[in-house]
N, C-alpha and C positions, 0 to 999 in steps of 0.2 A: 237287454235284461229289462225286467219289469219295472225297474226304477230303483227298489229298494232290496230285493232277494234275488236268488240264484237263479239264472235263467231256466226256463222249462220248455224245450223244443217239444212242438208236437209235428207229426207227420199226417198227410192226407194221401191217401191211395185211392187207385181208381175205383168208383162205385158203382154198386148195381144202379137201376133207374130210381130216382128218390120219389117216394109216395106219401100222402098224407097232407096234414094240416101244419102248418107253421105259424104258431101263436108268439109273433114278435112282441118285444118291450113297447111299452108306452114311448110316447115322441119325445126324444131328448130336449129338443128345443122349447117345446110347449112346459115340459115338466120344469125346467130351470125358471121359466118367466112366471110360473103359477107360485113358486115357492117366494120368489124374490116380491113379486106384486102382492101375495097374500100377505107378507110380512109389512108391506106399506099401508094397509087398510087399518081400520079401527074394528075389531070384532073378528069372528072366526071364518076362515075360508077351509073349505073340504074339498079334498082332491082324490079321485079316485084314477086308478090305473096310472100313477106315477112310475116313471121308469127308477127301479133300485139300482142302477149302476152306480160305480164310485164317483164319477163326475157330477151326478146329480145329488148324491147323499153329500158330497162337499158343500153344494150350495146349500143346503137342509142346515147344515152344520154352522156356515157362516152366519145365516139367518139368526140363528140363536146366539150366536157372539154379539150381533148388533143388538139383542134385544127381545127378539121375536120369540114366542113359544111355538117349537116344530115337534109334533109328537105324531108318531107311526101307531097305527090302529090294527092293521093287519098287512097282507100282500097289497100293495100299491094302494093302501087306504091312509091317508095323512090329513093333519089339520094344522093350520098357523092362525096363532092368535097375534095378530098385528100390532104394530105400534103407531101406524098413521105416517103419513109424508110428512118428512122433515124429523121423524121420531127416532130415529138409529141412535143408539148409544155407542160408546165408544168402546171397541172390542179391548179384552185384557190381554189377549196375546195375539200371536201372528195368525194370519187368515191363510190355511194352507187349502189351495184349489186343487191339489194333485196333477191330474192331466188336462182339466178342463180350461180349455182357451176361452168357450163361451162363459162358462161360470165366471171366471176373475173378470172378464171385461165388463160384463152387465153388472155384478158387484161393485165394481170400482165407478161405473155410472151412477148407481144408484144410491151410492154414499158420498158423491163427489160435491154436492150442493148442500150438505150437511155439515156444522161446524165441529168435526171429529177428525180424529186421527187413525189410518188403519194402515197395518204393513201387510202386504199379500207375497206369498212365495207357492211353489208348486214343485212338482217334479222334474227328473233333469231334462225331460223333454219341454215341458212348460216355461223353464226357465230359460230356454235358448229362443223362445219365441218375442218377436217385438211388439212392444205395448205403446209405443209412440203413438199408432194410429188411433190409438183412444185417448190417450193420455194429452193429446196436443188440443183436441177440441173441449176436452173437460177443462183446459186450463183457461179458456175462453169465459167460462162460467166463473172463474176465480178459483178453482182447485191448482194445488200444488202438487208435482211428481217429483220423488227423488228416487232412483233405481240405479242398475248398473249400466254400464257403458252400453250405448246402443238401444237404451230403453227398456233394459230385460230385468226380470225378477232375480231377487227381492226387490220389491219396491214399496214405498210409503207413501199414501196420498194423505194429504192435508185438505181435507174439505173447505170450501168456499165460506167463509164468514158473512159475507154478504153478496151471495150469488145474484148474477144478471141473467137474463134471458139471452139466447145464442140464436143468431142466425148463421148456418154451417151447411156449406157446398161439400158433401163427401166426394173426396178425390178418388176413392175407391169403392167398387160395389161389395160392400161388407154389411150383413145384418147385424154382425156384433157391433161395429161402430156405429150404426144407426141405432139402434136399441140403447147404447150405453148413452148416446146423447139425449134421447128422449127420457129415459130414467133420469138422468140427471137434471132435464126440464121439469121433471115434477116438482122439485121444491124450489125453482126460480119464479119469480113473479113474473107477470106478462106472459107473452108467448113466445115460446121457442119455435124456431124453424129448423128443420131438415131438408135437404136436397139431395136427390141422388140421381143420378144420368141414368143410371140401369136399375130397373125395380129389382129389389132383393126379398128375402122372404120376409112376410107382413105379420107374424106372429103377435110380435110386440104391439103393433098398431091396433090388431084385433081384440087383443086382451086387454089392452089398455082402454079401449072403447067399454070393453064387457064389464070391467071393474069401475067405470063411471067416468073416466076421465073425458074432457073434451078435446077431441083429437080430429082433424079434418085432413084427408088426402084429396089432393087435386093434381092433374097433369097440366104443366105449364110449358113455355118454351124453353125455360132452363132444366126441366125435368122432373121427376115426381116430387112435389113439394109438400111437406108432412107438418101441420101446424099444431102444436100442442100448447093448451093453456096451462100454466103452472098453478101449484098450489091447491089442487082440489081435494075433496076428501073421497078417497076411493072406497067403494062399498064391497065388504067381503062377498064372495062367490062360490059355488058349487061347480068344479069342473071336472068334467070327464075328459081325461086326456087321451086321442087317438093314439092308435099303433104308429110307431115310427117309420116312416118311408125309408129313412136311409138305413134302419136295419133291415127293413123288408126287402131292399135290394139284394141282400147275399143269398136269402132262399130263392128268390125268383130268379136271380141269375144263375145260380147253382142248378136250377131246374133246366134253363135253357141250354147249360153246359154239359149236363149228363144225358146221355141218349135214354130216351124211353121214360122220361121222367113226367109225373103230373103232381103238381102241388096246388094247394088253395092256402092263400095266405090272407085271413080274414082281417076286417076292421082298420083298415090303413088309411091312414090321413092322406088326403089327396090335395091339399091346400096347393093351387096353381103356382105359386112360388117354390113350391119344393117338388113338385113331380115331373120335371123335365127329365129324367131318367127314364119312367115308363113312355114318355113320348118318343124318346130316343129308341127305345128298343122296339117299340110297335115301328117306326120308321125302318127298323133293321130287319121288320119282318116278323119278330117275336110273335107267337100265340099267346095272347094275353087276353082274358076277357075281364070286364070289370063288373060285378055283381053287387046285387042289393045296396045302390047308391044311396047315402043319408049323410045327415049332419050328426057330428058328434062335439059337444062343446064349442059350437059355433064355427067348426072345421068341416070341408066336406071330407067322406071318408066312403069306402067301399072295400068289397071282398074282390081279391084278385085270385084269379084261376089261371094257373100258367102250365103250358104243355111244350117239351121239347121239340124243336123244328130247327131246320137249317136257318142261318142268318145270313146277310148280306151286310159288308162294311159301308158305311154312310161318311160322308161331312156333318159332323154334329155342327149345329149353326151357332158362331159364337155368343149369340145375344142369349142363348139358352143356358150358359155357364153358371150363371148366378142361381137358377133353379135346381141345378144339380152339382153343384161344386164338390159336395162331399161324397158323391157316386163316381167319379172318375176313375179311382181305382179299379171297382171291380167291374166298369166298362171295360176298362182297359185288357183286364182279365179275360173278359168275354169274347171282346174284338179278337184275341188271338185266335178264337176258335170260328170267326166268322171267315166268310169268302170275300177276299179283297180288302181294300186299305180302310180303317176307319180313321178319319181325321178329326181330332179335339185340338182347337185353336181358343186362344182367349182366356187360358186358363192357368196365366201366371200366379194368381191366389193360391195355387196348389203348392206354391215354392215355400210359404209361410204358413203351413199347417202344423199338426202334430209332427211331420216330419217334411222334409223337401219330398212332396209325394210324386212329382213328375220323376226325380232322379230315382226315388226308392223303386217304383213301380219299373223302370225304364231298366234299371239293372237288376232286379228280380226277375224280369221277363226276359232278357239277354241270357241270364244264367238256366232258364228254361229251356233254350233254343229258339225264341220267338224273335223275328226281324221286326225292327222299329227304327225310327227317327224323331230325335228329341231336339227341342229348342227352348229358349226361354219361357215361350207362352204357348208351347204346343207339344203335342206328343202323337204319331201316327204309327198306328199298329198294322203291321203286314198279317192278315191272316192268312190261312192256308186251309180252312174248314174244320169240321169236327174231327176230333182224335188227332190233330195234328203237333198239338203240344208235347215235346220231350219229356219236360220235367227232369227228374233226377238231380236237383239242385237243392240246397240249404239256403234260405233268402233271408236278407237282414230285415227285419220289421222297423227298426228304430224307434222302439218304443210306441209304435203307431197301431191303435187297433183296425183301423179299415186296411192298412196294408197287411195285417197279419190274416184278417179274414177274407180279404181278396184272394190271396196266395192258396190258402185253404180249400176255398172252392174251386180254384183252378186245378188244385190236386187231385179233386174228384173225377176230373176228366181227361188227366195227362197220362202219357204212356207210362212214364216211371212215376214214382211216389214224390211229392215235393213238401219240404221240411221247410218250417218256420223256426226262427232261431229261440223264438220266446213267446208265450200265448198268453202272458200276464197281462199286456194293455189291454185285450179285450174285455176285461172285466169293467173297463171305464164306461162302455156304452151297452155291452150286450153281454151280460154275464152268464146267459145260458144258451149261447151260441152253440158251444160244443154238444152239449145234450141234445137241443133241438134239432141240429143238424143230424146226430146219430139216429134220432127218432124219425127221421125221414128215409135213412138208409145210408147216410155216409159213413165211410170207414177211416177213423182215426187211430194213430197209435202213439202214446207218449214216447218222447225220445227220437232219435235219429234212424232213418231208413225203415 
């Protein structure tokens, strides 16, 4: 179910060749951070190309609850009048972050070193997700967390009265944990240091520097060390949000699934900490060209031109996982139509996303006739080439937008239709997914079968 309403099944049928341009939404990770950092400045930050999905809109409402003025001026055009570092006011009500794991964890970090109290909740999916990985390091600053068993929402955070800087070695490769710690470090005196063994997406570091924070990244024997000097005066910015590579993954992979397709996906952010999927697709033999390379808001971007062609299964390097963690569901769907085995290891982070994504993809693919092997931190897909997926199943999405979109894309190339049990979750990140894909030629029908 979509969390609050009646389930809305959607069925994808075998599609004709996909053609045209796919203008995907703005980058979700950058959109969250632009709203939060804009709220921590003194003055007016202007954002163009903001993703207007439910996740990001929830972060905007949260910033308003903490005292910032957040205003929409047109499609994707927003402004934030900030309250400054340490200037958050205590919210009058519970902060509902919907389905947004990124939003709730970053907001917790941003308020954890301010002496206020805030209570957070979310939809049924978010309330199942563990928050301890964030609240544990926030406790080192002096914040307190009171939640349900297992460190789950609803949860109340009591911000530190006298925050102290922290040196924290992240036990898991997580951009959300890193970003929460850095945002908390903004209002702590002295230098906060975070060390990560594996590099994760670096939007927070880039944007903090752009807003005027003193932040230094260096590679040491311990790993990647990020040092942030606390209590800066952040300067308001004008931000152009590049389009989301995680959203681009769906039309890109759909074009590689559906025979005869040729699709242009313009202005996609290609931050090297996010572009692992595209590297993997090229390794599999995908016909992708990167055109008109440029910079958008300090982030590398290009237009992607994608043509259908045969793919081969590969062993995806485990060290690439952090740069494509959200893209494994659609990669698993695509791998079902490659020749040979596609091996994905080092992906245990997928177990604690919006759903257990390893389990959700494995069960859904098996229902569609795909052979696979599954372990705690790996998934191996036995591909049999184009046109080999039987389909004919209804797949449980578990309130997970990426599971829903992945199986709809697979249904465009399966022998029999594939139905997802509820399309409601798609609105959290890609509200125009269905009309955009239909504009390329995809064939969807409301309901089952």
